[in-house]
C-alpha positions in Angstrom: 167.3 114.7 88.4 165.4 111.9 86.7 163.0 112.5 83.9 160.7 109.7 85.0 157.5 110.2 87.1 157.4 107.1 89.6 154.2 105.4 90.5 153.8 107.5 93.7 150.6 105.9 94.6 151.3 102.3 93.8 151.4 100.3 97.2 148.6 102.3 98.6 146.0 103.3 96.2 146.5 100.0 94.1 149.0 97.1 94.2 152.7 97.8 93.5 153.1 94.0 93.0 153.2 93.5 89.3 151.5 89.8 89.3 148.7 91.0 91.6 148.1 94.2 89.6 148.1 92.4 86.3 145.6 89.8 87.8 143.4 92.3 89.2 143.2 94.3 85.8 142.6 91.1 83.9 139.9 89.9 86.4 138.0 93.2 86.2 138.1 93.4 82.3 137.0 90.0 82.0 134.0 90.8 84.3 132.9 93.2 81.6 130.9 91.2 78.9 132.6 90.9 75.4 129.3 92.2 73.8 126.6 94.5 74.8 123.1 95.1 73.8 123.0 98.1 71.5 126.8 98.4 71.2 127.8 95.0 69.7 131.2 93.6 70.4 133.8 95.5 72.7 135.7 97.5 72.3 133.4 99.6 70.5 134.7 100.5 67.0 136.1 104.0 66.8 135.4 104.8 70.5 138.3 107.1 71.1 136.9 109.1 74.3 136.1 107.5 77.7 135.5 109.0 81.1 136.8 106.8 83.9 137.3 107.2 87.5 140.4 107.8 89.8 139.6 106.6 93.3 141.7 104.0 94.8 141.4 100.5 92.8 139.5 99.1 95.7 136.7 101.4 94.9 137.1 102.3 91.4 138.9 99.4 89.7 136.0 97.2 88.7 134.1 100.3 87.4 137.0 101.7 85.4 137.1 98.5 83.5 133.8 99.2 81.9 135.1 102.2 80.3 138.5 100.8 79.4 136.9 97.8 77.7 134.8 100.2 75.5 138.1 102.0 74.4 139.4 101.2 71.0 143.2 101.9 70.7 143.7 99.9 67.6 144.5 103.0 65.5 145.9 105.1 68.6 149.3 106.6 68.0 148.8 109.2 71.0 146.8 109.0 74.1 145.6 112.4 75.7 145.2 112.0 79.4 143.1 114.7 81.0 142.6 114.9 84.7 141.5 117.4 87.5 144.1 119.2 89.9 143.3 118.2 93.4 146.1 119.9 95.3 147.7 122.7 93.0 145.5 125.8 92.0 145.8 127.1 88.4 143.2 128.4 86.1 144.5 127.0 83.0 145.9 123.5 81.8 149.4 122.3 83.0 151.6 119.8 81.1 154.4 117.8 82.5 158.1 118.7 82.7 158.7 114.8 82.9 159.2 112.8 79.9 158.5 109.2 81.1 155.7 107.6 83.5 156.5 104.4 85.2 153.7 101.8 86.1 154.4 98.6 88.4 153.7 96.6 85.3 157.0 96.9 83.6 160.4 98.4 84.1 159.8 100.0 80.8 158.1 103.4 81.0 155.1 104.9 79.0 156.7 107.6 77.0 155.2 111.1 76.7 154.9 112.8 73.5 157.4 115.6 74.1 157.3 117.2 70.7 153.7 117.7 70.8 153.9 119.0 74.6 156.7 121.5 73.5 154.6 122.7 70.8 151.4 123.1 72.9 153.7 125.1 75.3 155.1 127.3 72.9 151.4 128.5 71.6 151.3 132.2 72.1 147.3 132.5 71.6 145.1 132.7 74.8 144.5 130.9 77.0 148.1 129.5 77.3 149.3 126.2 78.6 151.6 126.1 81.6 153.7 123.3 83.2 153.6 121.2 86.3 156.5 120.7 88.4 157.6 117.2 89.2 156.6 117.6 92.6 153.2 118.7 91.4 153.0 115.9 89.0 154.0 113.3 91.5 151.3 114.4 94.1 148.4 114.4 91.6 146.6 111.0 91.6 143.8 111.8 88.9 146.5 110.8 86.1 148.4 108.2 87.8 145.5 105.9 88.6 144.8 105.6 84.8 148.4 104.6 84.1 148.1 100.7 84.9 145.0 100.4 83.0 146.6 102.2 79.8 149.9 100.2 80.1 147.9 96.8 80.4 145.7 97.5 77.4 148.7 98.6 75.2 150.8 95.7 76.2 147.8 93.4 75.5 147.3 95.1 72.2 150.7 94.9 71.0 152.5 92.1 72.8 155.5 91.9 70.5 156.2 95.7 70.2 158.8 97.5 72.3 157.6 99.9 74.7 159.2 102.7 72.5 156.7 101.9 69.8 153.7 102.3 72.1 151.3 105.1 71.6 152.7 108.4 73.2 151.0 110.2 76.2 149.9 113.6 76.5 148.9 114.2 80.1 147.0 117.4 80.9 146.1 118.7 84.5 143.1 120.8 84.2 142.7 123.6 86.8 139.7 125.7 87.8 138.8 126.7 84.3 135.8 129.0 83.3 133.7 127.6 80.6 135.0 130.4 78.2 138.5 129.2 78.9 137.5 125.3 78.3 135.7 126.4 75.2 138.9 128.2 73.9 141.1 125.2 74.9 138.7 122.9 73.2 139.0 125.3 69.9 142.7 125.0 70.1 142.9 121.1 70.4 139.8 120.2 68.3 142.2 119.3 65.3 143.6 116.4 67.6 140.1 115.2 68.1 139.5 115.0 64.5 142.4 112.8 64.2 141.5 109.0 64.5 145.0 108.2 65.7 144.2 110.2 68.9 142.6 108.5 71.8 141.2 110.7 74.9 140.8 109.5 78.6 139.1 111.9 80.9 139.7 111.2 84.4 136.6 112.0 87.0 134.7 110.6 89.6 131.3 111.7 90.1 129.4 112.6 93.4 131.7 113.1 96.5 128.8 113.1 99.4 129.0 113.8 103.0 130.1 116.4 105.5 133.8 115.8 104.7 133.3 117.0 101.1 130.8 119.9 102.2 128.1 118.3 100.0 124.8 116.6 101.4 122.5 117.1 98.6 119.5 115.0 99.0 116.2 114.3 96.8 113.9 112.4 99.1 111.4 111.3 96.0 113.6 110.0 93.5 113.4 106.3 93.1 115.7 104.7 90.2 115.0 101.2 88.4 117.1 98.5 88.8 120.4 98.7 87.2 120.7 97.3 83.4 124.4 96.3 83.9 126.2 95.0 86.9 128.3 97.4 88.8 131.0 97.0 91.6 128.0 97.5 94.0 125.1 95.9 92.2 122.3 97.8 93.9 123.3 101.0 92.4 121.6 102.2 89.0 123.4 103.6 85.9 122.3 105.2 82.7 120.6 103.0 80.2 122.4 102.6 77.1 121.3 105.2 74.2 120.0 103.6 71.3 122.2 103.3 68.2 119.9 105.8 66.4 120.4 108.4 69.2 124.0 108.3 69.9 126.0 111.3 68.4 122.7 113.2 67.8 120.7 115.5 69.8 117.2 114.7 69.0 114.3 116.8 70.6 113.1 113.6 72.4 116.7 112.7 73.7 117.0 116.4 75.0 113.8 116.4 76.5 114.4 113.2 78.2 117.8 114.2 79.6 116.1 117.5 80.8 113.4 115.6 82.7 115.9 113.6 84.4 117.6 116.9 85.5 114.5 118.4 86.5 113.7 115.3 88.7 116.6 115.8 90.8 116.5 119.6 91.0 114.1 119.9 94.0 116.4 118.6 96.8 118.2 120.1 99.5 120.7 119.6 102.2 120.3 116.5 104.1 119.6 117.3 107.7 117.6 114.5 109.6 118.7 111.0 110.2 115.4 109.6 109.7 113.6 107.1 107.2 116.0 108.8 104.6 119.1 106.8 105.8 117.0 103.4 105.1 114.3 104.4 102.6 110.9 103.7 103.1 107.4 104.5 101.8 108.0 107.4 99.4 111.5 108.2 100.7 114.5 107.3 98.7 117.7 105.8 100.3 120.7 108.3 100.1 122.5 106.2 97.7 119.4 106.4 95.4 119.3 110.1 95.5 123.4 110.1 94.9 122.8 107.8 92.0 119.9 109.9 90.6 122.0 113.0 90.5 124.8 111.2 88.8 122.9 109.5 86.3 121.3 113.1 85.5 124.7 114.5 85.0 125.9 111.2 82.9 122.8 111.6 80.7 123.8 115.3 80.2 127.2 114.3 79.2 126.0 111.8 76.8 123.7 114.2 75.2 126.7 116.2 74.0 125.0 119.3 75.0 127.2 121.3 77.1 123.9 123.5 78.3 122.4 120.3 79.9 125.5 119.2 81.9 125.9 122.9 83.2 122.3 122.8 84.0 122.7 119.5 85.9 125.6 121.0 87.9 124.0 124.1 88.8 120.8 122.4 89.9 122.3 119.6 92.0 125.7 121.4 93.0 127.1 117.8 92.1 130.5 117.3 93.2 131.8 116.0 89.7 135.6 116.5 90.2 136.4 116.3 86.6 133.8 118.9 85.3 136.6 121.0 84.1 138.3 118.2 82.0 135.0 117.1 80.8 134.4 120.8 79.9 137.6 121.0 77.9 136.4 117.9 75.9 133.0 119.6 75.2 135.1 122.5 73.8 136.7 120.0 71.3 133.4 118.5 70.3 132.2 122.0 69.8 129.9 122.3 72.6 131.4 125.2 74.6 129.1 127.6 76.4 129.6 130.6 78.5 128.8 130.2 82.1 
């Protein structure tokens, strides 16, 4: 049996044609400015953790470019890729049995850090890692949808290096873990976060809204300001960049502002009436404004570094953030784990 993971979603979720895929990735990355107010030139020096989406590229490709343009891989020797499980139930973290991941960008695969994976699997303290079968690995899209961006960035950064010299991957599929389990895994993995040669990509979409997702939470009285940065769909808002003095800190004012954003979206309920809510109107928000407000509240909570705020946002809105468990594990690494 081959030890390589094929690009099973190529040709449907994203292009399987190397020139087309390369052109798309270059286009989306070029649409992100090379410099942003409050952040300076991109990538942000030392930015080793990003959260990026895993929907089909027609929907998520331009959005993911914003995260990947921020990512600093200049010192990376290893890349942790952490995503949720969509089809296979587990209450822990699964690691691959395969050793190589293929993308349409090159016949040369991305190599996994098999030594570290073996070491993590041998850890006897609870909670323990498990493995995912090749079939489970191939069916999961939350990890695969990031591989072309990773491959593209590494090839661009190291155009003369052979693929064997690229940073090694450590894919992790996170199940329905409790906050206590996430904090415990975080403590176990914290030394890797402290090492500047490790980068971390967290795979997560945010709100999944509609009857097919069993989620129609709606806040009618939320109106968001115009977006500060262009998006794939320019009418949707996003969080304002945090001032440089506030990043990495949890000041009282920053926490209060985040809590206010959460409280502002906590008074909603299930969408029922097909009335002005669909199209906005005097005192009534568009549905997409309500969705965006809930997502922005969760994003602000994540940016605050306060686990309690993120959990509060999820509890009050029920937001269907599919990567909430991978995000929770990273919070554990950072040191913000909380029961609940």
